N, C-alpha and C positions, 0 to 999 in steps of 0.2 A: 366751717371756717378753717383756713390754714393755721398751722402752729406759727407762732412768732419765730423770728430769725434765730438759729441756734448760735449765731455770732453776733457780737457787737460791731456794727459797721461805721466808719467815720467818726469814731470818738476817741481816737488815740490820744489826742491833746488833753482831753478832759480826764481820761484815765491816768495819765502821766501827772496831772495836777493832783488828783485824788492820792495817787501813791505818794507824792510828796507831803501832803497834808496828814495822810496817815502816819508816815514816817516821823513827822514833827510831833503829832500827838503822842506817839509812842515814846518820844523823848520828853514828854511833859509839857508841851506846848500846843494847846489845843485851839479851836477857833469856831466861828459860825460861818459856815458855807453855804450860799444859795445856789441851787441849780434852777435856771429860768428858762422857760421856753413855752411856745404855744402848745396847745392841746394835740397830743399825738406824736410829739417830737421825740419821745423815748426817754423821758426823765426817770420813769419807774424802771425802765430797762437798765439805764446806766446805774441807777441806785442800787438795784439788785447785784449788779457786777462788783460795784465798789463795796457792798457789804460782804459778799463772798470773799473778796480779797481781804477785808478787815478780819473776818473769822480766821483765815488762813494765817494771819500774822498775829494771831493770840488775842484779838479784841474781844470784848463783850459787846454784842451788837443788839440794840433795842430798836423797834420801830413802831411808829403810829401813823395814822393817816387821818385827815380831816375830811369831813362829807359836808354838803351844803347846808344842812340843817345845824351843823356845829357853830355856826356864827351866833346861835342864841344859847349856847352852852358854855357857861364860863369855864375856862381853863380845860375843856374836855380833851384837848391833844395832849396837854401836859400831864394830866391825871392818867391818861392811858399810857404813856410812856413811864411814869413812876410805878404804876401797878406792875409793869413787867419786871421792875427791880424789887418788887415786894414791899415798897414804901407805902404805908398807910396815908390816905390823903384825907379821910373823913374828919379827923382832928383838925387839920389846916382850913378846910372849908367850913368847920364850925366856928373856929376862932375868928374868922374873918367877918362874922356877923356882928362883932362888937363895934360901937361907935357910929359915925356917920358913914355914908357911902364912900366917900373919899378915903377915909381911914380903913375901911373895910378892904377896899381894893389894895391899898398899899401893903397892908398886912398879908393879903392873899398872894400878891406878886412876890413879896419878899420871902415868904414861906415856901412858896414853889421854886423860885431861884435857888434858895438854900438847899432844898431838898435834891434838886438836880445836881448841884455842885457836889453835895455829899455822895450821891450815887456814882458821880464820875471821878471821885477821888480815891477809887480803891486801888488794889495792887496791880490790876490789870487796865490797860487802857480801854476807853469806852467809845463806842460810836452810837449816836442816837440819830435815826432818820426820821424825819417828819414830812410826810407828803401832803400836797395840796394846801400850803399855807395861805392861799388866797381865800380859803373858806375858813380860816381860823378866827376865833373871837379876839376882842380886844386884850382880854386878860392873858391869853396865851402869847399874844405878840409883845405885850409889856413885859411879861416873864422872861422872854427871850431876850429882849433888849437889855432888861437888867442883868442877866447872866452873861451877856456877850463880853462885856469888859473884864470879866474874871476868867474867861477860857484860856487866855494865854499862860495862866499859871497852873492849869489842870491837864491832866491826860484825858480830856474830853473833847471829842469832835462831834459837832452837831451839823448835819447837813439837811437842809430844808429845800423841797421843791415848790415851785408855784407856776401857774400859767401866766405868762407875760401878757397874753391877750385878754386876761380877766381883770386886769388892773385899770378899771375905768376911773375917771377923775374923782368919783365920790366913794371909791373903795378905800377902807381905812389903811389897808396894807400899803398903799401906794406911798403915802407920806412916810410911815414907819420905815419901809425899806430904803427910802432915799436918806433919812436921817441916819440910819446905821452905817450905809456905805459911805456917806459924807464924813463920818466921824471915825472911819477906818475900824469900826467895831465888827464889820462882816465883810465878807468877800462874795462876789457874784461871778458865776460862769454861765455863759449862755449857750444853750444847745442850738446850733444853726441848722437849717435844713440840709439835707444830703445833696450833694453834687450830682450830676448825671451818672458820673463814674460810680459813686458810692450808692447810688440808688440801684444800678445794675448789679453791683456786688451783692447788695441786700436781696434782690430778687434771685440771683444765683443761689445764694445760701439758702434761702426759703424753699426754692423749687428743686434744688439739688442737681440742677443742670445749667448749662450756659443758655440763656434766652437770646433771641435775636435782638440786635440793637434797635430794630424798629419798635419791638414789643416794649423793651425796657425805656426807650425813648417816649413811647406814648404814656407809659405808666409814670414817668418823671413828669411829663407835661401836665398830666391830670392830678397827680399826688402832691406836685410841688416839692418832691423830696422829703415829705413828712413820714416817717416810718410807718406809723399806724395806717395811713392812707395807702402806702405801698402794698401793705399786707391786705388791705380790703381789696384793692384792685387786683391783686394776684388771685384772690379767692374767686373773682368772677371769671377767670380764665381769659376773657376778652377784655383787653384793656380799653377798647373803644365801646364796651357796653355801657348801659344805662348805669347811673350812679348807684352803688350798693345802698340798699335801704338804710342800713345803720349809719351810714354818713350822712345821707340825706335828711334823715329824721333829726340828727343832731343840729344840722344847719337850720332847719325850719323852726326847731324848738328856740333856737337863739333868736331868729327872726321874729318870733312871736312877741318878744319883749320890745321890739321898735315901736316907735310911734306910727300910725296909720300912713302918714305922709312920707315918712323915710322908708317904710316897707314897700310902698307903692313906687317910689323912686328907685329903690334897689331892683325891683322887678322890671321896670322900664330899662335901666341900664344893662341888665342881664341880656336883653335882646341884641344889644350892640356887640357884646363879647366880653373876654376877660379883661381887656383894656377899653376905656371908653373916653371920649373927649366931651367935656362940659358943654361946648357949643352945639355938637350934635345932639347930646342929651336934651338940651334945652329946646333945640328944634322939634324933637320928637314929642316932648311933653306939652309944649306950647305954654308953659308956665312962667311966670315973671322970676327975675333972678333971685330975689329974697327967699322964697319957698326952697328953690334949688340949692342955694347955699346952706340954708339951715338942715335940709335933708342930708347933704354931703357931709356936713359937720358931724351930724349925729352918727351917721354910718362910719366916718373915720374914728370917732371916740369909742364906738363899739367894736372896733377891729374888724369890720366888714370889708372896708376898702381903704386904700393908702394912696396918697397923692405922689404924683411925679414932681421932680424939682421945679417944673414950669407952673406948677399949680392949676393947670387947666386939663390936665390928663390924670385919670385915676386907673388903678388896677384893683380888682377884687383881690383880697389877700390870699385866697386859695381858689384855684380853678374849680374846686367842687362847690364852693359857695355860689359861684355864678351858675353852675350846673343845676344845683338844687333849687334856686330861685327861678331859673328859667323854665324848669320842668313843672314848678308848681303854679305857673300862670295858666289861666283857663284857655282851652284851645283858640277860641274866637278872638279873644283879647291878645293872645300872643300872636296871631296871624295879623291882626290890626297893627300892632306895634312893629312888626317886621316890614309891613307895607310903608309904615310912616318913615321907618329907618332908610328903606331903599330910596324913597322919594327925596328925603333930607340929604343923604349921602350923595345921590346924583346932582342935587342942586349945589352941594358943597364941592363937586369935583373930586370925590374920593375914588378910590380904584375900582375898576371893572369887577374884579374878583370879589370885593366886599359887596358891591351892588347886586351882583348876580346871586350871592349866597342869600341876601335878604329877600330878593324877589323870589327865589326858590322856596323859602321859608313861608313867605306870604301866599304861596300857591298862585304865582303868576308865572307860568312856565314861558312864555314867549320872550318876555324881558329877560328872564334868567338865561335862557338859551343864548340870546344874542350877546349879552354882556359875558357870558362864559367863554364863547368863542374868542372874543377880542382878549380877554385876560389870559386865556391858555396860551395864545400866540405870543403874548408879551412875556409870559413865564418861560416859554421855550428859548426866546432870544437872550434871556439872562440866565440861562442853565438851571433853572428851578424846575427841574424835571418831576419831582414829587408833586409840587404844586400843580404842574401842568396836567398830571395825570387826574388829579381831583377835579380840575376844572373841565376837562374833556369828558370825564364821566358825568359831570353836572350837565354839560352840553348834550350828551347823549340822552340822559334821563329826561330832559326838558324839551327835546327835539319835536318839533310839530309831526303830526301824523303824516302829513303829505310832504316831507322833505324829499326833494328829488334823489334819485339813486346815486348819481355822481357825488352830491354833497354828503350823502349818507356814508358812501365808501371813502370819501376822502377824510370824513371825521373819524371812521373807524381805523384808516391807516395811520393817522396822526396819533390817535390814542394807543394803537399797538406800538408804535415806535416809542413813545414815552414809557410804556409799560415795560418794555425790553430794556430801556436805559436804567430803570429802578430796579431790575432783577425780579419783576413779577412776570416770570416767563410763560406760565400755563395761560393766564389771561391774555398775555400779548399774542401767543400762538393762535389762540381761539379767535381773537379779534381780528388779527390779520387774515386768517383763513376766510372768515366771514366777508371781509373786504374784497379778497381775491375772488371768491365764488359770486359776489355781487357784480364785479366787474365782468366776469365771464358771462354771467346770466344776461347783462345788459348789452353784450356784444362789444365791449370796449377791451379788445385783446391786448393793445399796447399797454393800457394802465394796468391789467392784470399781470402782465409780464414784468412790469416794473416793481410789482409787490413781492415777486417770487424771491428775490435775493434776501430781503429783509425776513420773509417767512421762513427761509431755509436757515438763515443765522440763528433765529429764536429756536427753530425745532432741533438744531444741533445743541443747544444749551439744555434742552429737555431729553437728550439721549437718542435722537432719531439716528438711524444707520446711515451709513454712506450711500447705499443703493437708494433709499427713500428720498435723501436730499438731492442726489444728482438727477434722480428721476424728475423731481419737481422742476429742477433749473432746466432740463432738456424739454420739458414740457412747455416752459417759458419761451424757449428758443424756437420751438414748432409753432407757437402762437404768432410769432412775428417772421417767420421765415420768408414771407412773401413781400416784406417791407423793406425798402432800401433808402427811406428818407432819413434825414439826420437824428430826429428823435429815436427812431427805431435803432440806428446804428449804435446810439449811446446806450440804450437800454440792452442791446445785444452784447456790448462791450461789458457791461456790468454783470449780466448772466455768466459770461465766460470767466470773468473775474472770480465770481463767486464759486464757479466749478473749479478753477485753479486752487482757490483757498480750500475747498472740500478735499481734494486729493492731497494737498499739502499737509492737511491736518492727519491724514492717514499715513503720512510719511512715504506716499507713492510720488516720489520726488520728480521722475521722468514725465509722468502724465501731467502733474501739476505744472512744470515747466512748460510743456508742450501747449496746454491750454492757456497759460498765462501769456505766452507769446502771442497766441491768437487774439486774446483780449487786447493786447497792445496794439495790434494792427487797427482796432477800431477806436482807439482812444482819442480824446480831443486834444487840441493843442495846448490848452491851458495846464501849465506843469502843476498848479495847485489846486487842479480839479479833485473831488473826492475819488474818482475812479484811479487817477494816478497814485494818489496816496495810498489807497487800498491795494493796488497791484505792487507798490513799493514794499509794503509790509509782508505780502505773500511771498514775493520773489526773493527778498532779503532772507526771510525764513528758509526757503528752499536752498539758498546758497550756503548758509551756515550749517545745516543738517548735511549738506553734501560735502562739507569739509572746506569750503572757500570762505574761510572765516572772516578775513579783513574786508573783503567786498561785500559780504553779507551784512555784517554789522554796520557798515557805513550806509548801506541802502536803508536798512531799518531806521538808523538815525535820521537819515535824510527825510524819510517818509513822516516821522514824527514832527520834524522841523516844519515841513511843509503844511502839514495838517494844522499845527498850532498857529502858524502865521495866517493861514486862511479861515481861522475860527471853525475848523471841522473837527468838532468835539469827538464825535463817534469815531472817526478815523485816527485821531491822535491817540485816544484812549486804547484803540485796538493796537496801534503801533507799539505803545509801552507794554501792552499785554504780550504781544508777540516777541519783542526783544527780551523782555524780562523773563518769560518763561522758557524761552529758548535757550538763555545763558544759564538758567537754573538746571536745566537738563544737560548741558553740554560741559558742564563742570567749570564754568566760568564765573565763579561765585562773586567775585568782585563787581563785575560787569552786572551780574543779576541784581545784586544788592543795591546798586546805584540806580538801575533803571526801573526796578520794582518799587523802591521807595519814592522815587520821583513820580512814577506812574500812579501810585496810590494816593499821593497827594494830590495830582492833577485829577484823578477820577473823583476824588471827594469834592474838589472845588466846582467841578461841572456836573455833579450828581450822576455819574455813570457807575451805578452801583454793582452791575454785574462784573463789569470789567475790575472794579475795585477789590471785590471778594475773591475773584479768581487770582488776581495779582497778590493778595494777602496769603492765599494758600500756598502759592509758590515761593513767597518769602519765608513761610514757615518751612517749606522743603529745603531752602537754603540753610536755615538755622539747623535743621536736623543734620544736613550734610556736613556742616561745620562743627557739629558736636555741641550746639547750643540747644540741648533738648528741652529744658523747661520753657525756653520762648517758643520752640518749635511746637510744643504741645499746646501751649496757650494760643498761639497764632491759629493753628489748625482748628481748635475747637471753636474759636471765634468765627473762622471762616465757615464752618460746618454750621454754625447756628445762624449766620446772617445770610450766607448764600443761598439761593434759590435755584441756581443752575447745577445740572448734572456734573458738569465738567469741574466745577468748583468742588462739588461733593466727593467726586472721585479723587481729586488731588489732595484734599484734607485727609481723606480715609487713608491714602498711602502714607501720609506723614504720621498720622496717629498709630497706624499698624506699625511702621518702622520704629518708633519710639517705644511701643509696647514689646516689640520683639527685642530690642536691646535691653529691656528691663526684666525680660524673662516672663513676662505676662503673655504666654503664648496663646492662650485662648482668645484673649482680647485681640491679639495681633491677628489670629486667624479669622475672627469675625470681620474686622475692618477689611482685610485682604480679600475675603471671598465676596463680600458686598461690592467692594470696587471692582473685582474681576467680572462679577455678574453684570454690573452697570457698563463696563468697558466692553464686554463681549457683545452686548445688545447694540452697542454703537459700532462695533467693528473696527475701532481705531487702535492702531499699535500703541499709541502714546498713552491710551488710558487702560489698555490691557497688560502690557508687559510689566509695568512697574509692580503691579499686584501679583503676576505670576512669580516674579523675582521674590517678592516678599514670602510667598507661600513656599518656594524653594528653600529659602533661608530658614523658615520656620521648621520645615522637614528635616533640614539638615541639622539644626540645632537640637531637634528632638531625636536625634540619632536614627532618622529614617532615610538613609542616603538613596534607597531606591526611588522613593516618592520625590526627593529633591531633583533626582536626574530627570524623572519625568516632567517636572515643571520647567526645568531648564531647557529640556530638548523642545518644549511647546514654545518657549521664548525664542529659542534660536531659529525655529522654523518660521515664527511669524516674522522676525527681523530678516531672515534670508530672502523670503519672498519679495522684499522691497529693498535689498542690499543695505539694510540699516545697521549702523554702528552705535547710534547714540543710546539706544535702549538696550542693545545686547551686551554692552561692556560690563555691567555689574554681574552678569552671568558667568563671565569669564572664570573668575576666581571661585565662584560658589560652585560651578560644574566641576572645575578641577578638584575641589575637596570632596564632592559627593562621589565622583568616580574613584578617588583613591580611598575613600572611607569603604568602598566596596571591594577594595584590593584590586581594582580594574585599571591597572597602569596603562594598558593599551588604549582603553576607553578614554582616560584622561589626556593622553597625548592626542588622540584623535580630536577630542574636545577642543583642545588649545589650538590645534590645527585650523579646525573649521571656524571657530570663532575669531582667530588671528586673521584669517583671510578677510572677514568683514571689516574688522577693525583697520586693517591696512589699507583696505581699498578706498575708505573714506578718509583716513588720516586726520581724524578729529583729535586735535591736541590733548584734550582733557580726558580722552578714554584709553591712550595707548599705554599708560603705565600698568594697566590690567595684564598685559602680555609677559612683562618682567615678573610679575607677581605670581602668575600661573606657572611660568616656566620654573621659577624658584621653588614652588611647592612640588612639582613633579621631580626635579632634580634632588630635592631634599628626601623625598620618598625613595628614590634610587640609591640613596647614599652618597650622592655626588655633591657633598658639603662645600666644596670650593666653588663649584658653579652656583649653587644655591645661594651661597653667601653674597656673592656679587649681584645677583638678580634681585634678591630680596632687599639688599641696601639700596639699589636703584629704585625699586618699587616704593620702599618705604619714603625715600626722598621725594619721589614723584608725588606721591599722595600728600605728603606734608606740604610740598610747595603749592598743591592744588587745595590744601585745606579739606580734604576729603577724609572725614574722621573714620568712617566705618572700615573702609579698607586700610587706611593709614594705621590705625592702632593694630588691626589684624596684622598688618606686615610687620609691625615692631614685635609682636608676640611670636610670629614666624621666625623672625631673626633670632629671638631668644631660644627657640627650639633648635634652629640650626647651630647656633653658639654651643649648646649642650651636646648636641650630636657630635660636633667636631672638637670636643674637649677643650671648650674656651669658657671655663666656669665663671671667670670675672665679668666677661661680656654677657654671658647668660643671665647672670644676676642683675646686672645693671639694665638690660633690655627688658627682662621680665618686670622689674620695679617701674620702668617707664611706661610699659604697656598698661600695668595697673593703675598707675597715676592718671594716665589720660583717660582710662575708662572710668575712673571714680569722678573725674572733673565733669564728665557729661552725665553721671548717674547711671552709667551702663553696668549691668552685672552679667551680660550674656554678649559674647563677641565671637568666641571661638568654639566650634562643635567639639563634643566629648572626645571624638577620635583625634583631635589634634590640640589637646589641652597643653597649657603652659608646662614646661618641664619643671619649672621651679615655683615654689610659693611666692606669691606677689602680695604687696600690701602698699597702700598709700598711707601717708603719715596719719597717725591716729586712727586707723581702721585695722580691723582684724585681718590676719592673713587669709588669703582665698585665692581661688583660680578663677579666671574669667572664662567660664566654660557653660556648656549647656545646663539650664535649670537654675543658674545663679547661685548655686549652694557651693559652699567651700569644698574644694577638691584637692586638698593637699595630698590626698591619698593616690592621686593619679600620676604622681611622680615618685621616682626612686631616690636613693641615697645621692645627693647632690652636693656640690661644692659649697652651698651656703651653710651646711651643718644643721639643716633643718631636721626635725623629728619626723622621719618618714616610716612608712610601714615596714615591719620585718617579716618577711616571708621565709619559711622553712626552706631547706634545700629541696625537699621534694615538691613543695608548692611552687618553688621557682621552675623546677623541670616541668611541672603540669602548665605553668603559664606560658613557658617558652613554647610548648607543643600548641597551646592554644593559639599563640601567636603565628604559628605556621598553618593554621587552619584545620588542625587535626580535630576530630570528634572524641567524645568521651570514650568510645569503643577502641578507637585508634590508639588513643593515649594509654588505655588500659593494656593493650596489646604490647606497646612500645615499652612500658614500664614494668610489665609482668604483674599488674595488680588488677583488681576487679573492677568494672565500670562503676559499681557502687561506691568503691573508695574514691575513684576519680571525681564522682559526683560530690562527694564530701569535701574532697580538696578544693573543688571549684566554689563551692559554698564559702568556705573559709576564706578564699582568695578575694571573693567578692566583698565580704564582710571587711576584711582588712583594708582593701582599697576604697571602700565605701563607694563601690560601683554597683551597678544594676544589670549590666549585660556583658557578654563575652567579649563583645568588640571592644570595650573598655579595657579589659584585661589584656587583649591582643595589643592594644596601644601602649599599655604600660610595658608590656614585654619588649615590643618593638625599640623602646626608647631606653631599656635597661639590660641589653644584651651584654 
């Protein structure tokens, strides 16, 4: 069994109340506080947390718990508590035997109350916790009632818990509790069930990972947000598995105390479901109204069911109560009741979905199949795609053995489409492939070709490469090559549209345009036809990546509008996905946030979950790009947990890797980038591979491995150059320049800037062009042309700020600081250095600039220690020399400065020894001293220091 949650979830309001009551008690004003809630709601967990806080506040804490047998033990709970104080109770119990029974009880209650008051009147405030008061005896309850009115004058807080679902009408505590609350002698706080969000948070805390929303949703549905039940269901791994034995046994033990009639009625009601209608229940049982009413009343009083406001509909209080009762029915009896429920529901005109479920459980497949097909079609019409998946699965399970091939293939195609909508892509691909092959084997080439685009789209989500996808589409074209009728022409147009989209996704824009134009030649006249909307999304994306921004954005927006007007959910969701992700990549973050947010809301509303998760991953990318790293990390982790598509996974990994990179967690970043790169390389798509390679280049650069960084940059450049891409190559511009300069290869840096600049200028995508000024500024700064560098770096910083591109923007400010320092502008250097540090701190970044380009001045955000935003995230005040800030900087001896200067010129130890007329061993010692004083680890860092302190 799993350990309970390490954190208390969803109880902040109750903890705040407890803190207030503890503070009041410490001030001499105690009280009696009840914590009420059903079994498993977390009363003990909350009480433990409160007790811990009390101990930390200097309280003496004493606890006792009641058990079922304690109802027959006079004052058992109180004497347990008093014994913890060392208070003798034997004399009190002996004296209470004097006189008649009423006098005896009065004496005992008075004595116990006085003893508790005395125990709580010491120098330290006291907390007494009493668990499970619903099992307490009358003397315990009367003692607490007598003490309650005295507590406001004592530093004594008594917190008692009880199960609200155990307060039957005849339980003594029910009246006792009501009287105390009405007289204001006690206060009650109720623990409510956890919300879906809190249930997910609890599951995450227990599992130590973000779980898919489908899993936490299923756990919530079955646990009803009761923490104990959440923990039990998590222990089963599968939230849809059978009810855990521990919970089932607890329910059946309670059910054993019901009358035979009520127990039978509960079993019959469990056949209907978690909620049941009295009329349907009556029809199934065939009973007269009076026995039904009596049974329902008993079940409600014993907290098995609860009525709706209308009085004719009931819910089982917990889903697990229904599950346990249903599982306990004998098999043949259960089947008979399901058959009765199906017939009664059919006669009452209830939904086909309910009827089909009842028929399947009754082992009547023919009726189940027929009603499931009808219900699935209805679910699709109202965008209930998850429900449609289950109904199509039921139709497939109950299909007759002799179902014609065309009907079987049609059923599989419908199921495959719904599976893809809800992001169950592996099963969708398998199902659609089976339908495709069935059509081929039946000789229905036209229908087989019609399935190909849908199959290709799902295969893409699973990481299929371009060659595999285009091969399947061209196979579809070959199947209908000889057909010229209108249906064939429409399918042919759809195949060409899918081909265009495949090339566009690989950013092979010329080929995508060529095939897309060919698809338009076959298109139908209806401008709201799905094909027109599909082509609009594809061609609009081609245009924006080709630099024709206004025209492309307008075409994408029009495609979404047409699709929504026509009720074309798949095309509308695809349009949102295309425009939002494109804007995310092209540094149009306002546009991206607008369309992605609207698209996620739309995809949620129509249950297009693959599109929803992919857009959520890109929204996390926008958060990262704008410096909102906590939101980026949370969004990407959620998309990674929920999304089943490879494209969603890759995008989420990019974001998580970038955040880890900026926080200096290089190993985590490397793992994310390498997994994303491997998945992207298998697909062969530039947009999947290139961002990961840039991440790997950045990791290498920040690890002071410029040669490796150059290798990744060159791979990224080569991939972009093949398709004349600018969108994915622009982040490499600055990274590549830094890498070449870190190797002291000025010629390489210039050539790199020239080559990448050609691609950026060719496309003229507005959000990418600032990289050219930034790269040029770094080159000129390295050359010592600080005047040119200042202008270019100022333009770059302003550009990135206007685009809200945090990574390069903050780097540009740090580069400006370095330029100001090199050009002897100490005031500007200090101001810009502090600005860069503040921006980095706001995002939680500790690493932005490689060691070879460390900030020239110590920087600090308000309230934070002085540090450098450099590789490793460690403070590097030692990487700068005496500066105008007056900071305490390393003092090198004259000889050490000479050695450092020669290292900066690239001299070896032997060359330095010859130049200074000292031994190589002495040089080695000087180098070690310099490294220690600069808190550096590599000669390259000494060279950087020397270059900035000549």
